[in-house]
VOGU-3710 file (C-alpha; in Angstrom, 3 decimals, decimal comma):
1> mskslkdipi> 101,391/123,868/57,242  101,283/122,330/60,729  101,852/124,002/64,062  101,720/122,984/67,677  98,646/124,221/69,526  100,718/126,317/71,912  102,218/128,219/68,964  98,826/129,341/67,579  97,709/132,760/68,880  94,006/133,070/69,631
11> kvippdqgtp> 92,387/135,777/67,566  88,702/136,627/67,181  87,710/137,354/63,564  84,577/139,517/63,124  82,037/138,007/60,682  82,330/140,904/58,243  86,081/140,418/57,740  85,849/137,121/55,893  87,248/133,683/56,662  90,861/133,389/57,881
21> emediilyea> 93,349/131,022/56,267  92,769/127,413/57,393  95,612/125,647/59,142  96,162/122,152/60,527  96,645/122,248/64,296  98,484/119,335/65,944  96,999/118,755/69,374  99,866/116,477/70,477  103,439/117,689/70,273  105,703/115,389/68,263
31> hkkvyprwtn> 108,189/113,389/70,293  111,696/114,812/70,413  114,536/112,429/71,119  116,345/113,067/74,384  120,147/112,974/74,309  121,300/112,903/77,951  124,777/114,284/78,501  127,121/112,239/80,651  127,860/113,735/84,067  129,583/112,795/87,299
41> giftrwrwfw> 128,948/113,445/90,960  127,682/111,877/94,144  124,183/111,124/92,818  125,555/109,656/89,599  127,856/107,399/91,595  124,978/106,327/93,827  122,865/105,613/90,769  125,567/103,438/89,272  126,053/101,659/92,577  122,382/100,594/92,497
51> viatqvffyg> 122,554/99,746/88,802  125,446/97,375/89,474  123,901/95,971/92,674  120,513/95,211/91,097  122,048/93,635/88,009  124,507/91,501/89,977  121,508/90,199/91,919  119,343/89,675/88,817  121,956/87,981/86,632  123,722/86,110/89,431
61> mpwlmlhdrq> 120,924/84,813/91,662  119,639/82,047/89,307  123,088/80,439/89,312  123,339/80,131/93,097  122,448/76,714/94,515  121,141/75,607/97,905  120,378/72,001/98,896  121,337/70,930/95,344  118,619/73,170/93,956  118,430/76,651/92,487
71> mllfdlvhrr> 118,203/79,106/95,390  115,486/81,182/93,746  113,191/79,235/91,414  109,517/79,673/90,585  108,690/76,205/89,269  105,298/76,868/87,690  105,139/73,453/86,001  105,271/71,600/89,318  103,609/74,455/91,210  106,447/74,854/93,683
81> ffifgmvflp> 108,406/77,976/94,550  111,895/77,654/96,044  112,942/80,849/97,799  116,185/80,896/99,815  115,804/77,356/101,122  112,046/77,523/101,728  109,444/75,768/99,599  106,088/77,408/98,933  102,996/75,825/97,416  100,029/77,461/95,678
91> gdfiyltsll> 98,140/77,306/98,972  100,721/79,666/100,474  99,329/82,604/98,498  99,038/84,551/101,770  102,813/85,064/101,658  102,559/86,489/98,157  99,893/88,862/99,445  102,203/89,860/102,303  105,052/90,466/99,862  102,898/92,665/97,633
101> lssafglfvw> 101,560/94,648/100,595  105,073/95,104/102,001  106,355/96,289/98,627  103,460/98,718/98,231  103,698/100,269/101,676  107,492/100,277/101,509  107,165/102,303/98,331  104,668/104,612/100,037  107,070/105,222/102,921  110,041/105,985/100,678
111> tsvggrlwcg> 107,965/108,182/98,390  106,560/110,187/101,297  110,038/110,725/102,710  112,308/110,981/99,681  110,179/111,309/96,561  110,697/108,998/93,585  113,847/107,275/94,836  112,648/103,947/93,434  112,293/105,437/89,948  115,696/107,051/89,906
121> yacpqsvyte> 117,779/104,259/91,367  116,153/100,817/91,232  113,283/100,744/88,720  114,139/98,249/85,933  113,162/100,790/83,283  115,582/103,386/84,693  118,312/100,815/85,305  118,251/99,324/81,808  117,916/102,743/80,192  121,053/103,783/82,067
131> vflwiekwve> 122,921/100,655/80,916  121,784/101,098/77,303  122,791/104,777/77,418  126,227/103,788/78,685  126,618/101,421/75,701  125,366/104,163/73,369  127,859/106,676/74,773  130,700/104,144/74,546  129,933/103,415/70,882  128,667/106,772/69,569
141> gdrparikld> 130,209/109,304/71,950  128,699/111,855/74,306  125,688/114,066/73,628  127,133/116,380/70,904  128,588/113,423/68,975  125,268/111,512/69,124  123,255/114,508/67,948  125,694/115,100/65,090  125,642/111,422/64,099  121,850/111,294/63,955
151> keamsarkfr> 121,751/114,370/61,725  124,184/112,862/59,240  122,981/111,071/56,143  123,369/107,305/56,172  126,898/106,241/55,291  129,093/103,195/55,787  130,553/104,761/58,935  127,153/105,614/60,423  125,782/102,174/59,575  128,773/100,497/61,219
161> ikatkhalwl> 128,401/102,545/64,410  124,634/102,031/64,635  124,931/98,319/63,847  127,576/97,894/66,575  125,378/99,643/69,127  122,294/97,591/68,295  124,290/94,358/68,261  125,509/95,053/71,797  121,987/96,038/72,833  120,567/92,809/71,434
171> vlalwtgftf> 123,207/90,651/73,135  122,383/92,269/76,480  118,627/92,020/75,811  118,849/88,325/74,919  120,938/87,602/77,996  118,344/89,462/80,057  115,528/87,421/78,528  117,451/84,190/79,120  118,048/85,130/82,773  114,408/86,061/83,271
181> vgyftpirel> 113,221/82,671/82,025  115,913/81,091/84,229  113,870/82,085/87,271  111,027/79,825/86,065  112,964/77,018/84,376  116,145/75,768/86,114  118,761/77,953/84,475  121,396/75,234/84,152  118,933/73,037/82,294  117,893/76,047/80,229
191> agevfssslg> 121,505/76,748/79,289  121,924/73,138/78,170  118,800/73,417/76,024  120,095/76,626/74,442  123,476/75,120/73,536  121,869/71,931/72,240  119,221/73,852/70,266  116,447/71,977/72,065  114,564/74,883/73,637  110,845/74,355/74,068
201> pwetfwilfy> 108,370/76,718/72,378  107,374/78,507/75,576  110,943/79,103/76,743  111,824/80,390/73,266  108,819/82,713/73,212  109,467/84,240/76,626  113,202/84,703/76,060  112,545/86,531/72,799  109,571/88,464/74,189  111,446/89,725/77,252
211> afatwgnagf> 114,515/90,494/75,131  112,368/92,474/72,695  110,701/94,364/75,569  114,089/95,223/77,082  115,526/96,320/73,741  112,465/98,404/72,868  111,852/100,007/76,256  115,460/100,805/77,159  116,735/101,477/73,649  113,885/103,422/72,064
221> mreqvckymc> 110,978/104,323/74,350  113,077/105,232/77,382  111,558/108,280/79,079  108,255/107,749/77,260  107,615/104,684/79,449  108,006/106,865/82,550  105,960/109,744/81,167  103,093/107,982/79,416  102,941/104,328/80,500  103,977/104,111/84,153
231> pyarfqsamf> 101,002/104,634/86,515  103,286/105,502/89,429  104,093/108,863/87,866  100,390/109,728/87,927  99,543/108,961/91,546  102,844/109,846/93,212  101,539/113,324/94,064  98,999/111,720/96,408  101,921/110,678/98,632  103,772/114,016/98,449
241> dpdtliisyd> 103,415/116,807/100,972  105,424/119,991/101,662  107,847/117,986/103,833  108,714/115,409/101,140  112,288/115,588/99,861  112,250/116,496/96,187  114,758/117,843/93,677  114,213/121,602/93,626  115,634/124,659/91,940  116,188/127,599/94,304
251> tkrgeprgsr> 114,366/130,314/92,374  115,173/133,064/94,894  118,855/132,425/94,562  118,971/131,569/90,865  116,784/134,242/89,274  117,078/136,260/87,176  119,249/133,836/85,311  121,650/134,836/82,568  125,149/134,495/81,185  128,018/136,633/82,479
261> rkgedwqaag> 131,620/137,467/81,780  134,383/136,034/83,882  135,044/138,235/86,877  131,806/140,190/86,459  130,078/141,331/89,654  126,860/139,488/88,848  125,180/140,431/92,107  125,738/144,119/91,466  124,309/143,591/87,996  121,126/142,190/89,580
271> kgacvdctlc> 121,617/138,652/88,245  120,962/135,373/90,012  123,359/132,485/90,499  122,012/130,557/87,480  124,159/131,208/84,408  121,553/129,613/82,105  124,030/127,016/80,846  121,123/124,517/80,447  123,438/121,734/81,612  120,761/120,591/84,071
281> vqvcpvgidi> 118,454/120,051/81,086  121,090/118,337/78,954  121,875/115,672/81,582  118,226/114,932/82,409  117,247/111,439/81,172  113,610/112,520/80,715  114,451/115,874/79,111  112,747/118,260/81,543  113,919/121,619/82,881  113,982/121,398/86,660
291> rnglqyecia> 113,992/125,190/86,815  110,321/125,109/85,829  109,456/123,498/89,165  108,492/119,981/90,208  107,118/117,957/87,287  105,591/114,511/87,290  108,134/113,356/84,690  111,033/113,849/87,146  112,411/110,482/88,290  114,598/111,994/91,042
301> cgacidacds> 117,848/110,609/89,651  119,809/113,684/90,802  121,737/114,142/87,534  120,745/117,816/87,413  122,157/118,319/90,926  125,523/116,871/89,911  125,614/118,987/86,733  124,675/122,210/88,510  127,138/121,612/91,350  129,937/121,129/88,812
311> imdkleyprg> 129,153/124,557/87,303  128,929/126,171/90,743  132,369/124,735/91,586  133,884/126,180/88,399  132,397/129,599/89,129  133,337/129,314/92,816  129,684/129,786/93,810  128,143/127,874/96,728  126,630/124,538/95,788  122,941/123,763/96,144
321> lvryttenal> 121,288/125,915/93,500  119,601/122,648/92,519  119,355/120,317/95,486  117,352/117,750/97,389  115,154/119,666/99,798  111,548/120,071/100,879  109,036/122,652/99,784  108,791/124,060/103,309  112,577/124,330/103,661  112,868/125,977/100,246
331> ngkydekdil> 110,229/128,524/101,258  112,061/129,284/104,489  109,529/127,756/106,896  112,386/125,948/108,610  116,132/125,604/108,125  117,636/122,950/105,867  119,310/121,283/108,852  115,863/120,727/110,412  114,576/118,575/107,530  115,201/115,331/109,407
341> khvfrprvll> 113,032/116,560/112,277  110,029/116,594/109,950  110,445/113,036/108,650  108,271/111,324/111,282  104,949/112,932/110,482  101,472/111,334/110,523  101,536/110,192/106,886  104,913/108,484/107,242  104,042/106,975/110,617  100,799/105,517/109,237
351> ystvliavmt> 102,509/103,904/106,233  105,349/102,650/108,448  102,957/101,139/110,997  101,104/99,176/108,333  104,395/98,081/106,756  105,839/96,871/110,066  102,584/95,098/110,958  102,443/93,217/107,642  106,120/92,252/107,758  105,869/91,150/111,392
361> aagvslykri> 102,788/89,010/110,741  104,439/87,409/107,699  107,658/86,809/109,633  105,882/85,172/112,576  103,817/83,044/110,205  106,951/81,901/108,368  108,687/81,094/111,642  105,753/78,944/112,778  105,101/77,488/109,345  104,830/73,686/109,303
371> plsvnisrdr> 106,562/72,095/106,284  103,778/69,594/105,709  100,619/69,706/103,613  97,773/67,167/103,760  94,846/66,977/101,360  92,031/64,425/101,706  89,724/63,395/98,860  86,998/60,776/99,300  86,162/58,239/96,577  82,909/59,659/95,250
381> galvretdsg> 82,365/56,686/92,949  81,544/54,504/95,951  80,092/56,569/98,784  79,719/53,716/101,251  79,788/49,950/101,105  79,110/47,192/103,634  81,845/44,636/104,306  81,299/40,897/104,826  81,601/41,464/108,570  78,793/44,055/108,523
391> llentyrvqi> 80,991/47,166/108,875  80,492/50,352/106,808  83,482/51,297/104,694  84,504/54,582/103,015  87,508/54,969/100,723  89,854/58,015/100,636  92,978/59,285/98,924  95,422/61,060/101,252  97,956/63,359/99,589  100,938/64,010/101,859
401> qnvdekahry> 103,341/66,696/100,697  106,660/67,073/102,481  107,824/70,631/101,777  110,890/70,328/104,006  114,365/69,963/102,519  114,939/66,611/104,266  113,033/63,318/104,441  110,566/62,579/107,228  108,702/59,516/108,568  104,956/59,921/108,984
411> virvegitgi> 102,021/58,025/110,462  98,306/58,507/109,824  95,631/58,513/112,506  91,877/59,206/112,452  89,528/60,644/115,052  85,861/61,567/115,130  84,055/58,206/115,145  84,213/55,712/117,996  85,976/52,451/117,182  86,855/53,362/113,593
421> nmlsdapnei> 89,348/51,066/111,878  91,949/52,237/109,385  93,305/50,126/106,513  96,032/51,599/104,327  97,872/50,499/101,192  101,037/52,027/102,695  103,296/50,729/105,488  102,710/51,825/109,058  105,500/54,366/108,658  105,425/56,413/105,474
431> vipgnntqmv> 108,840/57,779/104,444  108,714/60,770/102,077  111,908/62,419/100,751  112,362/66,161/100,980  110,205/68,251/98,632  108,204/65,236/97,515  104,583/64,145/97,515  103,076/60,731/98,132  99,498/59,594/97,582  98,193/57,008/100,079
441> glrlqadpan> 95,041/54,969/99,664  92,994/54,761/102,856  89,954/52,660/103,820  88,017/53,505/106,968  85,603/50,981/108,522  83,135/51,681/111,331  80,358/49,856/113,188  76,928/51,012/111,896  75,894/51,504/115,530  78,508/54,264/115,894
451> vqkganklvi> 77,639/55,996/112,620  74,743/58,334/112,019  72,789/58,323/108,784  74,277/60,640/106,167  77,543/62,542/106,599  79,647/62,074/109,739  82,511/64,471/110,446  85,983/63,173/111,129  89,590/64,435/111,058  92,545/62,646/109,484
461> hvdsldapdi> 95,914/63,501/111,066  99,426/63,031/109,664  102,201/63,173/112,280  105,970/63,096/111,813  107,726/60,477/113,921  111,152/62,143/113,767  109,949/65,736/114,277  107,065/66,019/116,772  106,444/69,658/115,853  105,582/68,665/112,280
471> hasdkatfmg> 101,974/67,584/111,993  98,999/68,468/109,839  95,384/67,428/109,443  92,428/67,740/107,118  88,703/67,366/107,656  86,699/64,632/105,909  83,252/63,050/106,030  82,266/59,450/106,614  78,987/58,451/104,909  76,604/56,249/106,864
481> r> 73,322/54,528/105,962
//
């Protein structure tokens, strides 16, 4: 016999009364499948708006082209990242840092103001769970039909329904995996490889891996990812305060809850507005009872608000028994209409200041960014040699990377040593097409009288002839004797 720990009463047995019957105690409650009921309302419509918006962006963006190139492409093979017409190189990691910081502090701001809005409306786990649930409802029916179907013994009908659902899930999961890989391999080339059965091993692996993750997380694990795997659920409380908007049940108005007959004077009977229909629990995608107070599992999707409001409308009670509000407003410290006045508080202002500062710095840096990269490497196999004319010569390799979308003409110049001569294996004007790199061999010769023994510092400049604002340089050393 097995019982949950919470079901075992604690009882002290005196030593002289013998040993009680031994039982197995399960310390972890077994998982119970959640069957969310379909609902409708303003929050449900908002949730579906964001589901559609995020998926249109995700599935559609890889197919959009700009300058004859995929608009959003993270080309890891060639170590180039094309983002809305801009080209980033591995050395531009500062912009990735700015993006991560902006995302983090943006999340902090929204969480401090409106709770877990990201989780309920835009998190990929929530979005794909919602899409998979829609497919499940379309194939199997709403909550009662799904519960009944799962309780039935396996039959031809049940197998057909389940097989249809999983087939649709797998098609969507595979398309999701294909689209994901399309952000790293040009998606039009990837599509050609799929249709010609010439996919490479890595593309095949990542398509199947991401498809499997989507199918497993959204089809089976669902709320367990939010409750047990997502770290955000654990530290969100650090960003909450009594003025944070959260989904709340009005205990003063709702209790004592209980059913009632139509037309009954429930207030005279000492009952609250809650009729204990449990609809708020049935529509919850994580299976919690919001009437038990704020819980870390709540993803703030608002389904319970829509469900409760629909019941209040039928009973002709005022809406808002379950609503978005703050702890202070719920406790009567200020009126509901004054919630907006408490948005700009120190916590929110601090997060917002950091967010604006990071975004401003990144924006200014991008605006002033020069689409040219220069890297100098000296030939270490021959540190210095003496020419027939008695000059000291060092050899270099100059890598010029044009990260602009159009071609440019460049010239190389050197400064740092008096009277230094420059010999190049390239023409005087170096023409490099857009988003291309060219390696130039460079020999520098100097009079020994102008060169100190050991390393001499110099700077090699690359200037654009057709765009004076585009120029870059790199430091190098000239070895003397």
